[in-house]
C-alpha positions as CSV (number, residue, x, y, z in Angstrom):
1,X,-19.6,-22.2,16.2
2,X,-18.8,-18.8,17.7
3,X,-19.4,-15.6,15.8
4,X,-18.5,-12.6,17.9
5,X,-20.9,-10.0,16.7
6,X,-19.1,-7.3,18.7
7,X,-16.2,-7.2,16.3
8,X,-18.5,-6.1,13.5
9,X,-18.5,-2.5,14.6
10,X,-16.5,-0.2,12.3
11,X,-15.0,-3.3,10.6
12,X,-12.6,-2.5,7.8
13,X,-10.4,-4.8,5.8
14,X,-6.8,-4.0,4.9
15,X,-4.1,-5.6,2.8
16,X,-0.7,-5.2,4.4
17,X,2.7,-6.6,4.8
18,X,4.4,-7.7,8.1
19,X,7.0,-10.3,8.7
20,X,6.5,-12.7,11.6
21,X,9.3,-14.0,13.9
22,X,10.2,-17.4,15.2
23,X,8.9,-18.8,18.5
24,X,11.1,-18.3,21.5
25,X,11.5,-21.3,23.7
26,X,12.2,-21.1,27.4
27,X,15.5,-22.8,28.1
28,X,15.3,-25.9,30.3
29,X,15.7,-25.1,33.9
30,X,15.0,-21.4,33.5
31,X,12.1,-20.1,35.6
32,X,9.2,-18.5,33.7
33,X,8.4,-14.9,34.5
34,X,4.8,-14.2,34.9
35,X,3.4,-11.2,32.9
36,X,1.8,-8.2,34.7
37,X,-2.0,-8.1,35.0
38,X,-2.2,-5.4,32.4
39,X,-0.1,-7.3,29.9
40,X,-2.2,-10.4,30.5
41,X,-5.3,-8.4,29.7
42,X,-3.8,-7.3,26.4
43,X,-2.7,-10.9,25.7
44,X,-6.3,-12.0,26.4
45,X,-7.6,-9.5,23.9
46,X,-5.2,-10.7,21.3
47,X,-6.0,-14.4,21.9
48,X,-9.8,-13.8,21.9
49,X,-9.6,-12.0,18.5
50,X,-7.3,-14.5,16.9
51,X,-9.3,-17.5,17.9
52,X,-12.4,-16.0,16.5
53,X,-11.7,-14.2,13.2
54,X,-8.1,-15.2,12.1
55,X,-8.1,-17.0,8.8
56,X,-5.9,-19.7,10.2
57,X,-7.5,-19.8,13.7
58,X,-7.5,-23.6,13.7
59,X,-3.7,-23.6,13.5
60,X,-2.9,-21.4,16.4
61,X,-0.3,-22.7,18.8
62,X,-1.3,-23.3,22.4
63,X,0.6,-20.7,24.4
64,X,0.0,-19.7,28.0
65,X,-0.7,-16.0,28.0
66,X,0.3,-15.7,31.7
67,X,4.0,-16.0,30.8
68,X,4.0,-13.8,27.7
69,X,5.6,-10.6,29.0
70,X,5.7,-8.7,25.7
71,X,2.3,-8.6,23.9
72,X,3.7,-7.7,20.5
73,X,6.0,-10.7,20.7
74,X,3.1,-12.9,21.8
75,X,1.1,-11.8,18.8
76,X,4.0,-12.7,16.5
77,X,4.2,-16.2,18.0
78,X,0.6,-16.9,17.1
79,X,1.0,-16.2,13.3
80,X,0.7,-19.1,10.9
81,X,3.8,-19.9,8.8
82,X,2.2,-18.4,5.6
83,X,1.3,-15.2,7.3
84,X,3.8,-12.5,6.7
85,X,1.3,-9.6,7.0
86,X,-0.7,-9.5,10.3
87,X,0.1,-6.5,12.4
88,X,-0.3,-5.1,15.9
89,X,0.4,-1.6,17.1
90,X,0.0,0.5,20.3
91,X,-0.7,3.6,18.2
92,X,-3.7,2.7,16.1
93,X,-4.8,6.4,15.9
94,X,-1.8,7.5,13.9
95,X,-2.0,4.4,11.7
96,X,-5.6,4.9,10.8
97,X,-5.0,8.6,10.0
98,X,-2.3,7.6,7.6
99,X,-4.8,5.3,5.7
100,X,-7.2,8.3,5.5
101,X,-4.5,10.3,3.6
102,X,-3.7,12.3,6.8
103,X,0.0,12.1,7.3
104,X,2.6,14.0,9.3
105,X,5.2,14.1,6.5
106,X,7.8,16.0,4.6
107,X,5.9,15.2,1.4
108,X,8.3,13.2,-0.7
109,X,8.8,9.6,-1.4
110,X,12.4,8.3,-1.5
111,X,14.2,5.3,-2.8
112,X,17.4,4.4,-1.0
113,X,20.6,3.2,-2.7
114,X,23.7,1.8,-1.1
115,X,27.1,2.6,-2.6
116,X,29.2,-0.4,-3.5
117,X,32.9,-0.8,-3.8
118,X,34.9,-2.1,-6.7
119,X,34.0,-5.7,-5.9
120,X,30.2,-4.9,-5.9
121,X,29.9,-5.2,-2.1
122,X,27.8,-2.5,-0.2
123,X,29.9,0.1,1.6
124,X,27.3,0.7,4.4
125,X,26.6,4.2,3.4
126,X,23.2,5.1,1.8
127,X,21.8,7.9,-0.3
128,X,18.2,8.9,-1.1
129,X,16.7,9.6,-4.5
130,X,13.3,11.4,-4.7
131,X,10.7,9.4,-6.5
132,X,7.9,12.0,-6.4
133,X,6.9,15.1,-4.3
134,X,3.4,16.1,-3.3
135,X,2.7,19.8,-4.0
136,X,2.5,22.3,-1.2
137,X,4.5,20.2,1.2
138,X,7.7,21.0,3.1
139,X,9.7,19.1,0.5
140,X,8.1,20.9,-2.5
141,X,8.5,24.3,-0.8
142,X,12.2,23.4,-0.3
143,X,12.5,22.9,-4.0
144,X,12.8,19.1,-4.1
145,X,11.8,17.4,-7.4
146,X,11.8,13.9,-8.8
147,X,15.4,12.6,-9.2
148,X,17.0,14.9,-6.5
149,X,19.7,13.3,-4.4
150,X,20.1,13.4,-0.6
151,X,23.6,12.3,0.6
152,X,23.8,13.5,4.2
153,X,21.4,13.4,7.1
154,X,21.9,15.8,10.1
155,X,25.5,16.4,8.9
156,X,26.5,12.8,8.9
157,X,26.3,9.7,6.7
158,X,23.0,8.0,5.9
159,X,23.1,4.4,7.1
160,X,20.9,1.4,7.8
161,X,20.4,2.7,11.3
162,X,19.1,6.2,10.5
163,X,17.8,6.4,6.9
164,X,14.2,6.0,7.9
165,X,14.4,9.4,9.7
166,X,14.5,10.9,6.2
167,X,10.8,10.2,5.9
168,X,9.5,9.4,9.4
169,X,11.3,12.1,11.4
170,X,9.7,15.3,12.5
171,X,12.7,17.6,11.6
172,X,15.8,16.8,9.6
173,X,18.8,18.6,8.1
174,X,19.5,17.1,4.7
175,X,22.4,17.7,2.3
176,X,21.6,17.4,-1.4
177,X,23.9,15.8,-3.9
178,X,24.5,16.7,-7.6
179,X,25.1,14.0,-10.1
180,X,28.2,14.6,-12.2
181,X,30.3,12.6,-14.7
182,X,32.6,11.7,-11.9
183,X,30.1,10.8,-9.3
184,X,28.0,12.8,-6.8
185,X,29.1,16.2,-5.6
186,X,28.0,17.8,-2.4
187,X,25.2,20.5,-2.7
188,X,23.2,22.7,-0.5
189,X,22.0,21.7,3.1
190,X,18.4,22.3,3.9
191,X,16.1,21.8,7.0
192,X,12.8,20.1,6.6
193,X,10.1,20.2,9.3
194,X,7.2,17.6,8.9
195,X,3.7,18.9,8.7
196,X,0.3,17.1,9.1
197,X,-1.2,17.2,5.7
198,X,-4.3,15.9,3.9
199,X,-2.8,14.3,0.8
200,X,-4.7,14.1,-2.4
201,X,-4.1,10.7,-4.0
202,X,-4.1,12.1,-7.5
203,X,-0.6,13.4,-8.1
204,X,-1.1,14.2,-11.8
205,X,-3.5,13.8,-14.7
206,X,-3.1,14.9,-18.3
207,X,-3.9,14.0,-21.9
208,X,-1.2,13.1,-24.3
209,X,-2.1,13.5,-28.0
210,X,0.0,11.4,-30.3
211,X,-0.4,9.6,-33.6
212,X,-4.2,10.1,-33.6
213,X,-4.6,8.9,-30.0
214,X,-5.9,10.9,-27.0
215,X,-4.1,9.1,-24.2
216,X,-5.2,9.9,-20.6
217,X,-2.5,9.6,-18.0
218,X,-3.3,9.4,-14.3
219,X,-0.9,9.0,-11.4
220,X,-2.8,7.6,-8.4
221,X,-0.9,7.2,-5.1
222,X,-3.4,5.7,-2.6
223,X,-6.9,4.3,-2.4
224,X,-8.3,6.6,0.3
225,X,-12.0,7.0,1.5
226,X,-12.4,10.4,0.0
227,X,-11.8,9.0,-3.5
228,X,-15.0,10.6,-5.0
229,X,-14.5,14.0,-3.6
230,X,-10.8,14.3,-4.6
231,X,-9.2,15.1,-7.9
232,X,-9.9,11.5,-9.0
233,X,-13.5,12.6,-9.9
234,X,-12.2,15.6,-11.7
235,X,-9.7,13.5,-13.7
236,X,-12.3,11.1,-15.0
237,X,-14.6,14.0,-15.9
238,X,-11.7,15.6,-17.8
239,X,-11.0,12.4,-19.6
240,X,-14.6,11.9,-20.6
241,X,-15.1,15.5,-21.8
242,X,-12.0,15.2,-24.0
243,X,-13.0,11.7,-25.3
244,X,-9.8,9.9,-24.6
245,X,-9.1,6.9,-26.7
246,X,-6.7,5.2,-24.3
247,X,-5.8,5.3,-20.6
248,X,-2.5,4.8,-18.8
249,X,-3.0,4.3,-15.0
250,X,0.3,4.8,-13.1
251,X,0.1,2.7,-9.9
252,X,3.9,2.1,-9.5
253,X,3.9,3.9,-6.1
254,X,0.4,3.0,-4.9
255,X,0.5,0.6,-1.9
256,X,-3.3,0.1,-1.7
257,X,-6.2,1.3,0.4
258,X,-10.0,1.1,0.6
259,X,-12.0,-1.4,-1.5
260,X,-14.7,1.3,-2.1
261,X,-12.0,3.4,-3.8
262,X,-10.9,0.4,-5.9
263,X,-14.6,-0.2,-6.8
264,X,-15.0,3.4,-7.9
265,X,-11.8,3.4,-9.9
266,X,-12.5,0.1,-11.7
267,X,-16.2,1.0,-12.3
268,X,-15.1,4.3,-13.9
269,X,-12.8,2.4,-16.3
270,X,-14.3,-1.0,-17.2
271,X,-16.5,-1.8,-20.2
272,X,-20.1,-0.4,-19.9
273,X,-21.8,-3.8,-19.9
274,X,-19.5,-5.1,-17.1
275,X,-20.3,-2.1,-14.9
276,X,-24.1,-1.9,-15.7
277,X,-24.5,-5.6,-15.1
278,X,-22.9,-5.4,-11.7
279,X,-20.4,-8.1,-12.6
280,X,-18.2,-9.5,-9.8
281,X,-15.0,-7.5,-9.2
282,X,-13.6,-9.9,-6.6
283,X,-14.9,-12.6,-4.2
284,X,-13.9,-13.2,-0.6
285,X,-13.0,-16.4,1.3
286,X,-13.1,-16.0,5.1
287,X,-12.3,-18.7,7.6
288,X,-14.8,-21.5,7.7
289,X,-16.9,-20.0,10.6
290,X,-17.4,-16.6,9.0
291,X,-17.8,-17.9,5.5
292,X,-20.6,-20.2,6.7
293,X,-22.1,-17.3,8.6
294,X,-22.2,-14.9,5.6
295,X,-23.6,-17.6,3.3
296,X,-26.3,-18.7,5.8
297,X,-27.4,-15.1,6.3
298,X,-27.2,-14.4,2.5
299,X,-24.7,-11.6,3.1
300,X,-23.5,-11.2,-0.4
301,X,-21.9,-7.9,0.5
302,X,-19.5,-9.8,2.7
303,X,-18.7,-12.4,0.1
304,X,-17.4,-10.1,-2.6
305,X,-17.4,-6.7,-4.4
306,X,-19.3,-5.9,-7.6
307,X,-18.9,-3.2,-10.1
308,X,-20.9,-0.1,-9.3
309,X,-23.2,1.2,-12.1
310,X,-23.9,4.4,-10.2
311,X,-20.4,6.0,-10.6
312,X,-20.8,9.5,-12.1
313,X,-18.3,8.9,-15.0
314,X,-18.1,5.7,-17.0
315,X,-15.3,5.7,-19.6
316,X,-16.3,2.2,-20.9
317,X,-12.8,1.3,-22.1
318,X,-11.8,-2.1,-23.5
319,X,-8.1,-1.8,-22.8
320,X,-6.0,-0.4,-19.9
321,X,-2.3,0.2,-19.5
322,X,-1.1,0.0,-15.9
323,X,2.4,1.2,-14.8
324,X,3.7,-0.9,-11.9
325,X,6.6,-1.4,-9.5
326,X,7.4,-3.6,-6.6
327,X,5.5,-1.2,-4.4
328,X,2.3,-1.8,-6.3
329,X,0.2,-3.7,-3.8
330,X,-3.2,-4.7,-2.4
331,X,-6.0,-2.6,-3.8
332,X,-3.7,-1.8,-6.8
333,X,-3.3,-5.5,-7.4
334,X,-7.0,-6.0,-6.9
335,X,-7.6,-3.4,-9.6
336,X,-5.4,-5.3,-12.0
337,X,-6.7,-8.8,-11.3
338,X,-10.3,-7.6,-10.9
339,X,-10.4,-6.0,-14.4
340,X,-8.5,-8.7,-16.3
341,X,-11.5,-11.0,-16.9
342,X,-13.4,-8.1,-18.5
343,X,-10.8,-6.1,-20.5
344,X,-7.3,-6.2,-21.8
345,X,-4.9,-5.1,-19.0
346,X,-1.4,-4.4,-20.2
347,X,1.2,-4.2,-17.4
348,X,4.3,-2.0,-18.0
349,X,7.1,-1.7,-15.4
350,X,8.2,-4.2,-12.7
351,X,6.6,-7.2,-10.9
352,X,4.0,-6.1,-8.3
353,X,4.2,-6.8,-4.6
354,X,2.0,-9.9,-4.4
355,X,-0.7,-9.3,-1.7
356,X,-3.8,-11.4,-2.1
357,X,-5.0,-11.6,1.6
358,X,-6.8,-9.1,3.7
359,X,-7.0,-8.1,7.3
360,X,-9.5,-6.6,9.7
361,X,-8.7,-3.6,11.9
362,X,-9.9,-4.5,15.5
363,X,-9.6,-2.1,18.4
364,X,-10.5,-2.7,22.0
365,X,-13.6,-0.6,21.7
366,X,-14.8,-2.9,18.9
367,X,-14.4,-5.9,21.2
368,X,-15.5,-4.7,24.7
369,X,-18.7,-3.0,25.7
370,X,-17.2,-1.3,28.8
371,X,-14.3,1.1,28.5
372,X,-13.1,-0.1,31.9
373,X,-12.3,-3.4,30.3
374,X,-9.5,-1.8,28.2
375,X,-8.2,0.9,30.4
376,X,-4.5,1.4,29.7
377,X,-4.5,-0.1,26.2
378,X,-7.3,1.7,24.3
379,X,-4.9,2.9,21.6
380,X,-3.9,-0.6,20.7
381,X,-5.1,-2.3,17.6
382,X,-4.4,-5.3,15.5
383,X,-4.9,-6.4,11.9
384,X,-5.0,-10.2,11.7
385,X,-5.4,-11.8,8.3
386,X,-9.0,-12.8,8.0
387,X,-9.5,-13.7,4.3
388,X,-8.1,-14.0,0.8
389,X,-9.7,-12.5,-2.4
390,X,-9.9,-13.8,-5.9
391,X,-11.2,-12.3,-9.2
392,X,-14.2,-13.7,-11.1
393,X,-12.0,-16.3,-12.7
394,X,-10.7,-17.5,-9.4
395,X,-7.2,-16.0,-9.7
396,X,-5.7,-15.7,-6.2
397,X,-2.6,-16.7,-4.2
398,X,-0.4,-14.5,-6.5
399,X,2.4,-14.7,-3.9
400,X,5.0,-13.6,-6.4
401,X,3.0,-10.6,-7.7
402,X,1.9,-9.9,-11.3
403,X,4.7,-10.0,-13.8
404,X,4.7,-7.2,-16.4
405,X,4.0,-7.7,-20.1
406,X,6.8,-5.2,-20.7
407,X,9.6,-5.1,-18.1
408,X,10.8,-1.6,-17.8
409,X,12.9,-0.4,-14.8
410,X,12.0,2.8,-13.0
411,X,15.3,4.5,-13.5
412,X,15.9,7.4,-11.2
413,X,19.6,8.2,-11.6
414,X,19.2,10.2,-13.6
415,X,15.4,10.5,-13.5
416,X,12.9,11.9,-16.0
417,X,9.7,13.8,-14.9
418,X,6.5,11.8,-14.5
419,X,4.1,12.5,-17.4
420,X,6.9,13.2,-19.9
421,X,7.5,10.9,-22.9
422,X,11.1,10.7,-21.9
423,X,10.1,8.8,-18.7
424,X,10.7,5.1,-19.6
425,X,7.5,3.4,-18.3
426,X,5.2,6.0,-19.9
427,X,7.3,6.0,-23.0
428,X,6.9,2.2,-23.4
429,X,3.1,2.4,-22.8
430,X,2.6,5.1,-25.4
431,X,4.8,3.3,-27.9
432,X,2.7,0.2,-27.6
433,X,-0.5,2.3,-27.9
434,X,0.6,4.1,-31.0
435,X,2.7,1.4,-32.6
436,X,5.5,4.0,-33.2
437,X,8.9,4.5,-31.5
438,X,9.5,7.6,-29.5
439,X,13.0,9.0,-29.7
440,X,14.5,10.0,-26.4
441,X,17.8,11.3,-25.2
442,X,20.5,8.7,-24.8
443,X,21.0,7.9,-21.1
444,X,24.5,8.4,-19.8
445,X,26.3,5.6,-18.1
446,X,25.9,5.5,-14.4
447,X,28.8,7.5,-12.8
448,X,28.4,5.4,-9.6
449,X,27.6,1.9,-8.8
450,X,24.9,1.2,-6.2
451,X,22.1,-1.2,-5.2
452,X,18.5,-0.4,-4.2
453,X,18.0,-1.3,-0.5
454,X,14.5,0.2,0.3
455,X,11.8,2.7,-0.4
456,X,9.9,5.0,1.9
457,X,7.2,7.6,2.2
458,X,5.7,6.9,5.7
459,X,6.6,5.1,8.9
460,X,3.5,3.0,8.1
461,X,4.7,2.0,4.6
462,X,4.5,-1.7,5.3
463,X,1.1,-1.5,6.9
464,X,-0.3,0.9,4.3
465,X,-0.4,-2.0,1.9
466,X,-4.0,-2.4,2.9
467,X,-7.5,-3.3,1.5
468,X,-10.3,-1.9,3.6
469,X,-14.0,-2.8,3.5
470,X,-16.5,-1.1,5.7
471,X,-19.3,-3.4,7.0
472,X,-22.9,-2.1,7.1
473,X,-24.2,-0.5,10.3
474,X,-27.0,-3.0,10.5
475,X,-24.5,-5.6,11.8
476,X,-23.9,-3.4,14.8
477,X,-27.5,-3.7,16.1
478,X,-26.4,-6.0,19.0
479,X,-23.9,-3.5,20.3
């Protein structure tokens, strides 16, 4: 059995989405074109990694790397049929920065709708609706708030070909729309210039006092490494000092992140005996080679994650309300399934994304001892699926996500502010907590017909659905 110890430097695990593509067959009689020496080196790097650590390494197809002229396409050809998530990039630096909360961004998250005609068929033109806005960003400085509409991009229509520029571009001209009883009217045109920002994952926290309950409300947007030095720590201290009776955790826009952050979050929430006893949060199942290796070396830290009794704030709750959407993924789903065996977790919103596997970030410097071995492709990196996780009751393979206990759509046209009791998901959670109905303004009929086609905050959205685990430095001693 081969265990390549070199890959254990700076190893992190991430949960992410990527769709594979079909194999491309060379037509009969067509002469094969041999790849350049540089491309073959990249292909060799890919093949070595995949045959070693990939969860389905024993199912890899036999492909001659000499004739694979596009390394990204070659990577896709290797993926197992169940694998929709493994990823490769030639800009690993920007990707890793995004996962650290460092992002060149306008600062808003958008949902994209497509107008439809009288028969319900899409017209081809899109519009954007703001889901949330980070403070002190280009979008917030331009006056954007939740529910605002964008109907033009650089003076033209928003389409399937250009809509991603609204969140991944460096500079855009956008025209706002105004919702009226007759449809959408044209508003002001603004210019946005992206800035590199350090984004705090806590968008909002507050306490709602109602019917004798003190309800903590927390909007958490990403599980990033600086979890304990961000506003998350301040939020939990505030909740403890004010002795909240209930907690509503809003993860509807949270794509995932670091396991250490999920461990911190869950340990701050779970029942005291669960945390103090270091109960199992989740367990890992690697491929047979690595699973045997961790077991034989008694590496319990690589076989799962336990609750951490050393977190500075322990709320010791017995029940948790989680607000979800179809973008709730990875570490957010780990939070839900990891807590469910120990406390009552009530899900309000929409079905979650469904990501139960994890991947490892591997760069050439993790694999090669000499920089000369990867000259010309040092900024490449790949994230092959390397394991699946399960909670203490063995729940895994939730391919279809977690269905809500209370199905509530995240309506944005028109939208209500996050944290207000008029907002439908929070309203439903608070009603269930207090047992009383909250009166809210009657929603007007939609003045336009549309369908949701996508959501976006970052060009790395699909890859940000990640679950990272840093391995101890002692495993790097052979480097």
